[in-house]
LUMVOVEX-39343 format. One record per residue (C-alpha): x, y, z. Coordinates in nm, 3 decimals. Each point is the difference from the previous one (the first is absolute). Example, Ala and Ser with C-alpha at 12.3 -4.5 7.8 and 13.67 -1.06 7.14 Angstrom:
2
      east     north        up
     1.230    -0.450     0.780
     0.137     0.344    -0.066
//
This chain:
115
      east     north        up
     0.252    -0.703     0.961
     0.371     0.107    -0.099
    -0.118     0.162    -0.340
    -0.250     0.205     0.212
     0.264     0.117     0.261
     0.242     0.096    -0.262
    -0.231     0.199    -0.189
    -0.148     0.176     0.318
     0.356     0.066     0.105
     0.080     0.159    -0.312
    -0.309     0.223     0.011
     0.069     0.080     0.365
     0.330     0.169    -0.140
    -0.213     0.206    -0.215
     0.109    -0.197    -0.329
    -0.186    -0.212    -0.229
     0.088    -0.237    -0.267
    -0.252     0.049    -0.252
     0.057    -0.285    -0.230
     0.000    -0.304     0.236
    -0.053    -0.339    -0.178
     0.158    -0.345     0.057
     0.316     0.070    -0.190
     0.061     0.299     0.252
    -0.030    -0.212     0.296
     0.279    -0.220     0.118
    -0.008    -0.257     0.291
     0.337    -0.089     0.148
     0.048    -0.388     0.021
     0.219     0.044     0.300
    -0.252     0.197     0.251
    -0.312     0.007    -0.185
     0.012     0.375    -0.005
    -0.174     0.225    -0.281
     0.176     0.262    -0.187
    -0.154     0.240    -0.235
     0.211     0.085    -0.318
     0.008     0.243    -0.267
    -0.177     0.260     0.196
    -0.065     0.285    -0.246
     0.017     0.282     0.259
     0.372    -0.078     0.011
     0.047    -0.003    -0.374
     0.148     0.289    -0.222
    -0.276    -0.051    -0.245
    -0.296     0.251     0.062
    -0.252    -0.200    -0.201
    -0.274    -0.119     0.215
    -0.010    -0.382    -0.016
    -0.348    -0.163     0.028
    -0.059    -0.391    -0.047
    -0.367    -0.055    -0.094
    -0.030    -0.355     0.129
     0.105     0.093     0.357
    -0.186     0.351     0.007
    -0.365     0.095     0.060
    -0.223     0.063    -0.315
     0.026     0.360     0.057
     0.362    -0.002    -0.058
     0.041     0.356    -0.072
    -0.219     0.121     0.287
     0.200    -0.214     0.253
     0.296     0.096     0.211
     0.300    -0.203    -0.007
    -0.089    -0.125     0.367
    -0.324    -0.111    -0.118
     0.181    -0.200    -0.287
     0.237    -0.144     0.257
    -0.282    -0.127     0.212
    -0.195    -0.137    -0.300
     0.305    -0.187    -0.097
     0.031    -0.146     0.328
    -0.361    -0.134     0.005
     0.021    -0.112    -0.362
     0.313    -0.196     0.049
    -0.138    -0.146     0.314
    -0.286    -0.139    -0.188
     0.234    -0.143    -0.244
     0.227    -0.154     0.263
    -0.330    -0.172     0.167
    -0.148    -0.095    -0.336
    -0.297     0.212     0.047
    -0.215     0.156    -0.291
     0.033     0.368     0.010
    -0.306     0.166     0.154
    -0.196    -0.321     0.028
    -0.106    -0.181     0.318
     0.205    -0.277     0.152
    -0.115    -0.283     0.247
     0.383    -0.069     0.049
     0.089     0.372     0.118
    -0.316     0.181     0.058
     0.129     0.275     0.215
     0.240     0.080    -0.257
    -0.215    -0.013    -0.325
    -0.253     0.219     0.223
     0.260     0.252     0.073
     0.104     0.016    -0.386
    -0.364     0.039    -0.104
    -0.038     0.280     0.252
     0.293     0.180    -0.131
    -0.121    -0.020    -0.352
    -0.348     0.127     0.085
     0.120     0.285     0.214
     0.054     0.268    -0.272
     0.069     0.261     0.263
     0.231    -0.151     0.241
     0.112    -0.329    -0.168
     0.359    -0.093    -0.030
     0.104     0.284     0.246
     0.101    -0.239     0.303
     0.135    -0.342     0.030
    -0.156    -0.032     0.348
    -0.324    -0.101    -0.146
     0.168    -0.288    -0.154
//
């Protein structure tokens, strides 16, 4: 929930992270808020950062927003102990949503609303 809200808020501001992975997500022990750190858009470095584990297979053809969405789904699977892209009897709606994204080559990973 809170990770999705944080990423959607960033996107609503017209910003993307583009390099989301567990080390770039902090959880406050005081209030449980999620903080995204090391946002490349705010860096002086103009090199495009791409993390292959938390990006779609077509990493070169994906936008930083699509990489963000993919990363949120991938990290959610890891947190829930789901096998990436496989059916889950424990979390069928989540596994179905992820498989739909993976199979939707035209519109996959364009919106967190389907998740």
